[in-house]
Structure formats: C-alpha cells, structure tokens
C-alpha positions in Angstrom: -0.1 0.0 0.0 1.3 3.4 -0.9 1.1 6.5 1.4 -0.8 9.5 0.3 1.1 12.9 0.2 1.1 14.2 3.5 -0.4 17.7 3.7 1.0 20.7 5.0 0.4 20.6 9.0 -0.6 24.1 9.0 -3.8 23.4 6.8 -5.0 20.6 9.6 -8.0 21.5 11.6 -7.6 22.9 14.8 -9.4 21.5 18.0 -11.6 23.4 20.9 -8.6 22.7 23.2 -6.3 24.6 20.7 -8.7 27.6 20.3 -9.1 27.6 24.4 -5.3 27.5 24.8 -5.2 30.5 22.4 -7.9 32.4 24.2 -6.1 31.9 27.6 -3.0 33.6 26.0 -4.9 36.6 25.0 -6.6 36.9 28.5 -3.1 36.7 30.0 -2.2 39.5 27.3 -4.8 42.1 28.5 -4.0 41.5 32.2 -0.4 42.4 31.3 -1.6 45.5 29.3 -0.2 44.1 26.0 -3.7 44.2 24.6 -6.5 46.8 25.1 -10.2 45.5 25.3 -11.0 46.4 21.6 -8.1 44.3 20.5 -9.0 41.5 23.0 -12.3 41.2 21.9 -11.1 41.3 17.9 -8.5 38.6 18.5 -11.1 36.7 20.6 -13.6 36.3 17.7 -10.9 35.8 15.3 -9.8 32.8 17.7 -13.5 31.2 18.0 -13.8 31.7 13.9 -10.4 30.0 13.4 -10.7 26.3 11.7 -7.2 25.6 11.0 -3.8 26.0 12.7 -3.1 28.2 10.0 -5.8 30.7 10.8 -5.1 30.3 14.6 -1.2 31.0 14.6 -1.5 34.7 13.6 -3.5 35.4 16.6 -0.6 35.3 18.9 2.3 35.8 16.6 3.2 39.3 18.2 2.8 38.2 21.7 5.7 37.2 23.8 4.4 33.4 24.4 6.1 30.9 22.7 4.2 27.6 21.6 0.9 29.3 22.2 -0.7 26.9 19.6 0.3 23.3 20.4 1.6 21.4 17.3 -0.5 19.6 15.4 -1.0 15.9 16.4 0.4 13.3 13.7 -3.1 12.3 12.3 -3.5 8.8 10.2 -4.3 9.5 6.9 -6.3 6.3 6.6 -8.7 6.3 9.7 -12.3 6.2 9.4 -14.3 9.7 9.0 -14.6 11.2 12.2 -18.0 12.1 13.6 -17.1 15.7 15.1 -18.6 17.5 12.2 -15.1 17.8 10.1 -15.6 17.8 6.5 -13.9 14.7 6.2 -16.7 13.1 8.1 -19.4 14.8 6.2 -18.7 13.9 2.3 -20.3 10.2 2.8 -20.8 9.3 -0.7 -24.2 7.6 -1.7 -27.0 8.8 -3.7 -28.5 11.6 -1.1 -31.7 11.3 1.0 -33.5 13.6 -1.3 -32.9 14.5 -5.2 -35.9 16.8 -5.8 -38.6 19.2 -4.3 -41.6 20.9 -5.6 -43.7 24.0 -4.1 -46.7 24.9 -6.3 -48.7 27.7 -4.2 -47.1 26.0 -1.4 -43.5 25.9 0.2 -40.9 23.2 1.2 -37.9 22.6 3.2 -34.8 20.6 3.2 -32.8 21.0 6.4 -31.4 19.4 9.4 -29.5 16.1 9.1 -29.7 15.1 5.4 -27.5 13.9 2.6 -27.2 16.2 -0.4 -27.1 14.2 -3.5 -24.8 15.0 -6.5 -27.7 17.0 -8.3 -30.7 18.1 -6.5 -33.4 19.9 -8.5 -36.3 22.2 -7.1 -39.2 23.9 -8.2 -41.0 27.1 -6.8 -44.2 28.4 -8.6 -46.0 30.7 -6.7 -44.6 29.2 -3.8 -41.2 29.4 -1.7 -38.5 26.6 -0.8 -35.8 26.5 2.0 -32.8 24.5 1.4 -30.4 24.5 4.4 -26.9 22.8 4.1 -25.4 23.6 7.7 -26.0 20.5 9.0 -26.2 18.3 6.1 -23.6 15.7 4.6 -22.5 15.8 1.1 -22.7 12.7 -1.4 -19.6 14.1 -3.2 -17.0 16.9 -3.1 -18.9 18.8 -5.5 -23.0 19.1 -5.5 -25.2 21.0 -7.8 -28.5 22.7 -6.8 -30.7 23.1 -9.7 -33.3 25.8 -9.0 -36.3 27.1 -11.2 -38.2 29.9 -9.6 -41.3 31.1 -11.1 -43.2 34.2 -9.3 -41.6 32.3 -6.2 -38.4 32.1 -4.5 -36.0 29.5 -3.1 -33.5 30.2 -0.2 -30.2 28.4 0.3 -28.2 28.4 3.3 -24.6 27.2 3.7 -22.1 26.7 6.6 -19.0 28.9 6.7 -16.1 27.2 4.6 -18.1 26.0 1.7 -17.3 27.3 -1.8 -20.3 28.5 -3.7 -20.4 29.1 -7.3 -23.6 30.6 -8.6 -24.7 30.3 -12.1 -28.2 30.6 -12.8 -30.2 33.0 -15.2 -32.8 35.5 -14.0 -35.5 36.9 -16.2 -37.3 39.9 -14.1 -35.8 37.9 -11.3 -32.1 37.1 -10.2 -29.6 34.8 -8.1 -27.8 35.9 -5.3 -24.3 36.5 -6.2 -22.8 38.0 -2.9 -21.5 34.4 -1.8 -20.1 33.3 -5.1 -16.4 33.3 -5.4 -15.5 33.2 -1.8 -12.6 30.8 -1.3 -13.7 27.4 0.4 -11.8 25.7 3.1 -9.4 22.9 2.4 -11.3 19.6 2.1 -14.9 21.4 2.2 -17.4 20.6 -0.4 -18.3 22.7 -3.4 -21.6 23.8 -4.0 -22.7 25.1 -7.6 -26.0 26.9 -7.7 -27.9 26.7 -11.3 -31.3 27.1 -13.0 -33.8 30.0 -14.2 -35.6 32.6 -11.9 -38.6 34.5 -13.7 -40.4 37.0 -11.6 -38.8 35.2 -8.5 -35.4 34.8 -7.0 -32.9 32.5 -5.7 -31.1 33.8 -2.5 -27.7 32.4 -1.2 -26.4 33.3 2.4 -23.7 31.9 4.6 -24.9 31.4 8.2 -23.6 29.1 11.1 -25.9 27.0 13.2 -27.9 28.5 15.7 -26.4 26.1 18.4 -22.8 27.5 17.3 -23.8 31.1 17.3 -25.2 30.6 20.8 -22.0 28.7 21.9 -19.6 31.4 20.4 -21.9 33.9 22.4 -21.6 32.3 25.2 -18.0 31.9 25.2 -17.3 35.4 24.6 -19.6 36.3 27.5 -17.3 33.8 29.6 -14.3 35.6 28.3 -15.2 39.1 28.9 -16.5 38.1 32.6 -13.1 36.6 33.3 -11.3 39.7 32.0 -13.7 42.0 33.9 -13.1 39.8 37.1 -9.4 39.7 36.9 -9.3 43.8 36.3 -11.7 44.1 39.6 -9.4 42.1 41.5 -6.4 44.2 40.4 -8.4 47.5 41.2 -9.2 45.8 44.7 -5.7 44.9 45.3 -4.2 48.4 44.4 -6.8 49.8 46.7 -6.2 47.5 49.6 -2.3 48.5 49.3 -3.3 52.3 49.2 -5.1 51.6 52.5 -2.3 50.1 53.9 0.0 52.6 53.0 -2.4 55.3 54.5 -2.5 53.4 57.8 1.0 53.1 58.0 1.4 56.9 57.3 -1.3 57.7 60.1 0.7 55.3 62.4 3.9 57.3 61.8 1.9 60.6 62.3 0.6 59.3 65.7 4.1 58.1 67.0 5.3 61.4 66.1 2.7 63.2 68.2 3.6 60.7 71.2 7.0 61.8 71.3 5.9 65.4 71.2 3.5 64.9 74.2 6.3 63.0 76.0 8.8 66.0 75.4 6.3 68.6 76.7 5.5 66.5 80.2 9.2 66.2 80.8 9.6 70.2 79.8 6.6 70.7 82.7 8.2 68.6 85.5 11.6 70.4 84.9 9.5 73.7 85.2 8.2 72.5 88.8 11.5 71.4 90.0 13.1 74.8 89.5 10.1 76.7 91.3 10.3 74.3 94.1 
C-alpha cells in the first residue's frame, strides 16, 4: 500500500482545546496590558472563528508567548471519518436522501441532518422553498442545486467554509451572487447553484447554525467576565495596598505626636522642680 502525500500540517483543523489555549493567552495579554479590550475582543472573535492551525497561529504571533498553539498531532490519513463535524466526515458518498422538491402555491424545506445528492432539482411556482446545508452531509465533494423559481423563491443557506458558485439566469428575477467566489476551506465541499428565475429569485446566504452562534456568544461572554473579574481583582488589590499605606502613614504621625507629648511633659516637670 502506498502512502498518500502528507498535507501541510498548518492546514490541519484546530481543535476546541487549541482555541481555548489561544484564548487563555489573550486573557493573560490583557491582564499584562499588552492588549486593550478592543484588540482582545477582535482577536477572541478571530480565535473562535479559526478552523485551521494556519488561521489560529497569527492571533498570538506578536505576543511573547512561545508555543501558544500546540503543534498539530500526527494524524493517520487512513482513519475512518470522524463524527465531530469535520468536512472529511461529512462527505459520505451514496445517492443522497432527497433528489428533488416542488412547491406549487405552497412551500418545501430540506434542512437538518440530510444527505445532499450530487444533483438536487427544485421548482417553486407561486411558492417558496428553503434548502439548509448547515447540518447536511454531502454525497460528493461537488454538488449541484438546480433551481427553477417562477413567481416564487428559493433560499439556500450554506455553512462557513463551503465554496459557492452561482450560475443561474434571471429574467425579471435573479440569483444572489454575494457568496459566489468566496474561497472555501481545504477539504470542504463545493456547491454549484444553477437554474432559472422568472419573476422570482434564488437567495444564497452563509450562516452558522443557531447552536454554534449561541455557543460562540456564550464563550465571548465568559471570556469578558473573566477579564473584567481579573481587572476588578487588580483594582481591589491596588486599593487595599493604598489603604495599608495610608494606615502606615497615620501610625507614623501618631507615633510622632506621642513623642512630642512626652517631651512636653518632661519640660513641665523640669519647670516645677525649678519653682520648688
């Protein structure tokens, strides 16, 4: 058996633990005054959005913390596809769980966990359709979605990292071109959108799943809470030291007054002796 060419390790996908290590480095940098809050939040967002070591490494490149990103582990290129949502585990082959959909004065949906076939055809006539690929598996590395929208519309939602190519034709209608041409991640599938729109439209948008957005929001809030808690602790410690310094100063003044009073009493005793 011959070994396949080993890919550049920087293109391997980073794990949640790798992202957390980088986030910890950023929190330390804020506590040390190396980053302000705006830079911290920007880099933290970049950290949680990173998918590969190549994207993760620049986040801490200018911070004096060697080895912020752990070197990628040695991965067997002949393992079974993992079930953690990586692209390798989502291109599953086969025929697809659904190959067509029709909406005539009604609607259709393809969303959740389903397998996109090599060619999916849909028709929307005085109706609408929703095709959501964010949790879908793919039967091939390139799939085609062929849309016919006549006085209706089809909305296609793809996850980040997927390359989208739009080739549809619109007459008094149109195909959304905003996501076309965005470079995909290594190993990610390619989605080609074709078809015809007459008095209708086909929209394409790139979105994370609701669960991923919620988790990212929670992670950012937790990171901010930790930074603010550390800042509050630093302020309280500085305040405590200031109070201790004031107490020492007051004790010093009190000791000086005590010596002055003792000196005055001695003078009074001397005067009384002279008078006697």
